[in-house]
C-alpha positions, 0 to 999 in steps of 0.5 A, a space after each residue: 271093580 276089576 277089568 276082565 281083560 289081561 292087557 290093553 294098549 296105551 293108545 286104546 286106553 287114552 282114546 277111551 278116556 278122551 272119548 268119554 270126556 268128548 261124549 260128556 261135552 257133547 251131551 252136556 245141557 246148558 242147565 247142568 250145574 257142570 256145563 261151563 266146566 265141561 264146555 271149557 274142558 280141553 280134550 287135548 289137555 285130557 289126552 296129554 294128561 292121560 298119555 303122560 299118566 299111563 305111560 308109566 305103566 306101559 311095557 313093550 309095544 305100548 302094552 299095559 298089563 292090567 293086573 300088574 299095574 292094577 289098572 282099575 285103580 289107576 283109572 280111578 286115580 286118574 279120573 279123580 282130577 275131574 271128580 267135581 265135573 263128572 261121575 268118576 264111577 260111571 266114567 270108569 264103568 264105561 271105560 271098562 265096558 268099552 275096553 272089554 268089548 274090544 277084546 
């Protein structure tokens, strides 16, 4: 799956990632097998990791060239840290959809 946009800002990407985790935390049901893991998840920690990870792909004015860095692959790589907690493909699809809506 590839993004259909050329550029995204670093802050917008990080906020979309954190937003996905915030949504999962808010919607988690105590009966879910990953409820405790999601409940204990620090959104601040997710933001810090995203900020550091995607900083390497940022060029002038906090812009990330989607194709140049193969951003879809990088998002998947980043999300793999939480593959035991969430559906990485679903989160990636939501991030792609939201980023494409913003342009």
